[in-house]
C-alpha positions in Angstrom: -84.3 29.5 -97.4 -80.8 30.2 -95.6 -81.0 30.8 -91.6 -80.4 33.8 -89.7 -79.1 32.6 -86.3 -77.1 35.2 -84.2 -75.7 34.8 -81.0 -77.1 37.1 -78.4 -75.3 38.8 -75.1 -77.1 41.0 -73.5 -75.0 41.6 -70.5 -73.9 44.5 -72.5 -73.2 46.6 -75.3 -71.2 47.1 -77.4 -67.4 49.2 -76.6 -68.6 53.0 -76.9 -72.4 52.2 -77.3 -73.4 55.7 -75.7 -76.4 54.1 -74.5 -77.9 52.3 -71.6 -76.7 49.0 -71.1 -80.7 48.4 -71.2 -81.3 49.8 -74.6 -79.2 48.2 -76.6 -77.7 44.2 -77.3 -74.7 43.1 -79.0 -75.4 40.1 -81.7 -72.6 37.8 -83.0 -73.1 37.4 -86.9 -70.7 34.8 -87.7 -68.1 33.7 -88.3 -69.8 30.4 -89.7 -73.0 31.9 -90.6 -74.9 30.9 -94.0 -75.1 34.9 -94.8 -71.6 36.1 -94.4 -70.4 34.3 -97.8 -67.2 32.8 -96.3 -65.8 32.6 -92.8 -66.5 36.1 -91.1 -67.5 37.7 -88.1 -69.9 40.7 -87.4 -70.0 43.0 -84.3 -73.6 43.7 -84.5 -74.9 46.5 -81.9 -78.6 47.0 -82.2 -81.9 47.7 -80.8 -83.3 44.1 -81.9 -84.3 45.7 -84.9 -82.5 48.9 -86.3 -78.2 48.4 -86.4 -76.7 50.9 -84.2 -72.9 49.6 -85.9 -72.0 46.7 -87.6 -68.2 46.1 -87.5 -66.3 43.3 -89.3 -64.1 40.8 -87.9 -61.7 39.7 -90.3 -58.9 37.5 -89.9 -60.4 33.7 -89.6 -59.4 32.2 -92.9 -55.8 33.7 -93.3 -53.1 31.5 -94.8 -50.2 33.8 -95.5 -50.6 33.4 -99.2 -48.7 36.4 -100.1 -45.8 35.5 -98.0 -45.9 31.8 -99.8 -45.3 33.5 -102.5 -42.0 34.8 -101.5 -40.8 31.4 -100.6 -41.4 29.2 -103.2 -40.2 29.9 -107.4 -42.0 32.4 -109.8 -43.7 29.6 -111.8 -43.6 27.5 -108.2 -46.2 30.1 -106.7 -49.0 29.6 -109.8 -50.9 26.8 -107.3 -51.4 28.7 -104.6 -52.7 32.3 -106.7 -56.1 30.2 -106.8 -57.0 30.6 -103.4 -56.6 34.5 -103.4 -59.9 34.0 -105.1 -61.5 30.4 -104.9 -64.2 31.8 -106.6 -62.5 33.5 -109.3 -59.1 31.9 -109.6 -58.2 32.6 -113.2 -58.0 36.3 -112.6 -55.5 35.8 -109.5 -53.7 33.3 -111.8 -53.8 36.0 -114.3 -52.8 38.9 -112.1 -49.4 36.7 -110.8 -48.5 35.7 -114.3 -48.7 39.4 -116.1 -46.6 40.9 -113.0 -44.3 38.3 -113.3 -44.4 39.0 -117.3 -43.8 43.0 -116.7 -40.6 42.0 -114.2 -39.3 39.9 -116.4 -40.1 41.2 -119.8 -42.1 38.5 -121.4 -44.0 38.2 -124.5 -46.8 36.5 -124.4 -48.2 35.3 -128.1 -51.4 36.2 -129.1 -53.6 32.7 -129.1 -52.4 32.6 -125.4 -53.9 35.9 -124.4 -56.9 35.1 -126.6 -57.6 32.0 -124.1 -56.8 33.9 -121.1 -59.8 36.0 -122.1 -61.8 33.2 -122.7 -60.7 31.5 -119.7 -61.5 34.5 -117.5 -64.7 35.5 -119.1 -66.0 31.8 -118.8 -64.7 32.4 -114.7 -66.4 35.7 -114.4 -69.6 34.7 -115.8 -69.9 31.7 -113.0 -69.0 33.7 -110.6 -71.3 35.9 -110.7 -73.8 33.5 -111.1 -72.4 32.5 -107.6 -73.0 36.2 -106.6 -76.8 36.5 -108.3 -77.6 33.5 -107.1 -76.6 33.5 -103.5 -77.8 37.3 -102.9 -81.5 35.8 -103.8 -81.2 33.3 -101.7 -79.8 35.7 -99.2 -83.0 37.4 -99.0 -85.8 34.9 -99.3 -85.9 33.6 -102.8 -84.7 30.0 -102.9 -85.5 29.0 -107.0 -83.0 31.6 -108.2 -79.7 30.2 -107.1 -79.3 26.4 -107.8 -80.8 27.7 -111.0 -77.8 30.4 -111.2 -75.7 26.9 -109.8 -76.9 24.8 -113.4 -75.3 27.3 -115.4 -72.2 27.7 -113.1 -72.1 23.9 -113.4 -71.8 23.8 -117.8 -69.2 26.4 -117.2 -67.0 23.9 -114.6 -67.1 21.2 -117.2 -66.1 23.2 -120.3 -63.2 24.6 -117.7 -62.5 21.5 -116.3 -61.7 20.0 -120.5 -59.6 23.1 -120.6 -57.4 22.4 -118.0 -59.0 19.8 -115.7 -59.9 21.8 -112.7 -63.5 22.7 -111.7 -62.6 25.2 -108.8 -59.4 26.3 -108.5 -58.2 26.9 -111.8 -54.7 26.5 -112.0 -54.3 27.3 -116.1 -52.5 30.6 -116.3 -48.7 30.2 -117.2 -46.1 32.3 -116.7 -45.7 33.6 -120.5 -49.1 32.5 -121.2 -51.5 29.2 -120.4 -50.9 25.6 -120.2 -52.9 23.7 -122.4 -54.5 25.1 -126.0 -58.2 24.2 -126.9 -59.5 20.7 -127.0 -61.3 19.5 -130.3 -64.6 20.5 -130.6 -64.6 22.7 -127.6 -65.2 26.1 -128.9 -68.2 24.7 -131.0 -69.5 23.3 -127.3 -69.1 27.0 -125.6 -70.7 29.0 -128.3 -73.9 25.9 -128.2 -73.7 26.8 -124.9 -73.9 31.3 -125.3 -76.8 30.5 -128.1 -79.0 29.3 -124.9 -77.3 30.8 -122.0 -78.4 34.5 -123.5 -81.8 33.9 -123.6 -81.6 32.4 -120.2 -80.7 35.5 -119.0 -84.2 37.5 -120.3 -85.7 34.6 -117.9 -83.4 35.2 -115.2 -84.9 38.8 -115.2 -88.5 37.7 -115.1 -88.0 35.3 -112.3 -85.7 37.5 -109.8 -84.2 40.4 -111.2 -87.4 42.3 -111.8 -89.9 40.6 -109.3 -91.6 43.3 -107.2 -91.1 41.9 -104.4 -87.2 41.2 -104.7 -87.3 45.2 -105.6 -88.8 46.8 -102.9 -85.9 44.6 -100.9 -83.2 45.9 -102.7 -84.2 49.3 -104.0 -82.9 52.3 -101.7 -81.6 50.0 -99.5 -77.8 50.7 -98.1 -77.0 53.8 -101.1 -73.1 54.2 -101.8 -73.0 57.1 -104.0 -70.6 57.9 -106.8 -68.2 60.3 -104.3 -68.3 57.7 -101.8 -67.1 54.6 -103.4 -64.0 56.6 -105.2 -63.4 57.8 -101.7 -63.1 54.6 -100.0 -61.6 52.5 -102.7 -64.4 50.4 -104.2 -63.8 48.7 -107.5 -65.8 46.7 -110.1 -69.5 46.1 -110.1 -69.6 47.7 -106.6 -68.0 50.6 -108.1 -69.8 50.8 -111.3 -73.2 50.0 -109.6 -72.4 53.6 -108.5 -72.6 55.4 -111.4 -68.4 55.2 -112.3 -67.9 54.4 -115.7 -64.5 52.7 -114.6 -63.2 49.2 -116.4 -59.5 48.4 -116.5 -60.4 46.4 -119.7 -61.3 49.4 -121.2 -59.1 51.8 -119.3 -56.0 50.2 -119.0 -56.5 48.0 -122.4 -54.4 44.7 -121.2 -53.9 41.6 -122.9 -56.3 41.8 -126.5 -59.5 43.7 -125.0 -59.2 46.8 -127.2 -60.1 44.2 -129.9 -63.1 43.0 -128.7 -66.7 45.3 -128.6 -68.5 45.4 -125.5 -70.1 48.2 -123.0 -69.6 48.7 -119.5 -72.9 48.4 -117.1 -73.0 50.9 -114.6 -76.4 51.7 -112.0 -78.9 53.6 -113.3 -81.3 54.0 -110.3 -83.7 52.5 -112.4 -86.2 51.4 -109.4 -84.9 53.7 -106.9 -81.2 55.7 -105.7 -78.1 55.0 -107.9 -76.0 53.2 -106.0 -78.2 51.1 -103.9 -78.3 47.0 -103.6 -80.4 46.8 -106.9 -78.2 48.5 -108.8 -75.3 46.3 -107.7 -76.7 43.1 -108.1 -78.0 44.5 -111.4 -75.2 45.4 -112.7 -73.4 42.2 -112.7 -76.6 40.7 -114.4 -76.1 42.9 -117.0 -71.9 42.1 -116.8 -73.3 38.3 -117.5 -73.8 39.8 -121.3 -71.8 41.3 -121.8 -69.2 38.7 -120.9 -71.0 36.6 -123.2 -70.1 38.7 -126.0 -66.8 38.7 -125.4 -66.6 35.2 -125.3 -68.4 35.1 -129.1 -66.1 37.5 -130.2 -63.0 35.9 -128.7 -63.8 32.6 -130.1 -64.1 33.8 -133.5 -61.0 35.7 -133.3 -58.8 33.3 -131.9 -59.0 31.2 -135.2 -56.8 33.9 -136.9 -53.7 32.7 -134.9 -54.2 28.4 -135.3 -50.4 28.0 -135.4 -49.3 30.4 -132.2 -47.5 29.1 -129.3 -49.6 29.0 -126.0 -46.3 29.3 -124.0 -44.2 32.6 -124.7 -40.2 32.0 -124.6 -39.1 32.3 -120.7 -35.9 32.5 -119.7 -33.7 29.4 -118.5 -33.6 30.9 -115.1 -36.1 33.1 -113.6 -34.2 35.5 -111.8 -34.8 39.2 -111.8 -33.6 41.9 -110.6 -37.0 44.8 -110.2 -40.2 45.1 -109.3 -43.6 45.2 -111.1 -47.5 45.5 -110.7 -50.2 44.6 -112.4 -53.6 44.7 -112.6 -56.7 43.5 -114.0 -60.4 43.8 -113.9 -61.5 40.3 -111.9 -64.5 39.4 -111.1 -64.7 41.7 -108.0 -62.8 44.6 -109.9 -59.9 45.4 -110.0 -57.0 42.6 -108.8 -53.5 44.4 -108.9 -50.6 42.2 -108.1 -47.2 43.9 -106.9 -43.3 42.2 -107.0 -40.3 42.8 -105.9 -37.5 40.7 -107.6 -33.8 40.7 -105.8 -31.6 38.3 -108.2 -33.5 35.4 -106.5 -35.7 32.2 -108.1 -38.5 33.5 -105.4 -39.8 36.8 -105.4 -38.2 39.3 -102.6 -41.7 40.8 -101.9 -45.1 39.4 -103.3 -48.8 41.5 -102.5 -52.3 41.2 -103.7 -54.6 44.2 -104.2 -58.5 42.9 -104.2 -61.7 44.3 -104.1 -63.2 42.4 -101.1 -60.7 44.2 -98.6 -61.9 48.0 -99.5 -65.9 46.3 -99.8 -65.5 44.7 -96.7 -64.3 48.4 -94.7 -67.7 50.2 -96.3 -70.0 47.5 -94.5 -69.4 49.6 -91.1 -70.3 52.7 -92.7 -72.9 51.8 -94.6 -75.0 49.5 -91.8 -76.1 52.1 -89.0 -79.6 52.6 -89.3 -80.6 49.8 -91.3 -82.5 46.9 -90.3 -81.2 43.3 -89.4 -82.4 41.5 -92.5 -81.1 44.4 -94.9 -77.6 44.1 -93.1 -77.8 40.2 -95.1 -78.9 42.0 -98.2 -75.9 44.5 -98.1 -72.6 42.2 -97.5 -74.5 40.1 -100.6 -74.6 42.7 -102.9 -71.0 43.2 -102.4 -70.4 40.0 -103.0 -67.5 39.8 -100.6 -65.3 36.7 -100.6 -63.2 35.7 -97.6 -60.0 34.2 -99.0 -59.7 37.9 -100.6 -60.0 39.7 -97.0 -57.5 37.6 -95.4 -54.5 37.3 -97.4 
């Protein structure tokens, strides 16, 4: 079980507390804390049990990733994009590649597009396995975390065969991907999918529909559809509030329009639409939908056996102009904005990530929660530190 360790300052209340110093204490949760999902710090004002305010203090992982993108060549920056979200690196690869392709007018071959979809959907399941297992452990259930890691390890094995990496998946390239599927690889993935889909039913019995787990999460930190849109939430966090918005459907990028899948949304099955349980279960359902996408993509890619995996690139990448690309990451709408001024490196490179906006909402939703519920709130948003401290 994750230990919840706080440092306590009883010398006075947080600035602007509006209460007597004796009635309130300030707790420092983090930066290195088992339930903050990264190097994050929360400054908590509380009476010892009920939270009055929890203010995120970020910046501990800042590495100037965007400024590095303005000092590398367009192709040379690709390995750095893995660090924008080290749990779901494929999506940052794709966002940068797509923005550069728009900027330079590069067409991606169909086979390469399918390989991108396959690699990203595997990464989506792997990322959600971490999110689901960690959230269960954060609220006291230990078993689901190693259980979920087991499935993620299978995915890591597949991706390692595909590109040689197990965490920072540097696989996508401007114009396509770096490698084709190894011989027999597709059959291995299909075999794993045959086992994975029934296992998700077992996962529901293990934790999702567990009565204690439901009582810990249902009706906790409810985010309404209007609040979710006003705060700019994206991905599963937005859809859990009942807003059916998924760029794979709404924007129709890559080959997603050729594939059939549903967009899970929160329904308030055990509480209120947009509560912590809905944010958890939307990710469970998304794993099932990603399995559907993988099956179709692995079949349809055989229709393009002779395609190249890399499009025709200019001899010198010195574009002039600007482009913005957005893709549906595991944490929602990930955007990449790039400006070229005729040089071999970008004049400006910027990323828009889902964790950044989700982190801002924690302060708004924390007042009135129990301390233990703050842990559930943070986990339900599935924030990762590098998406915040860019």
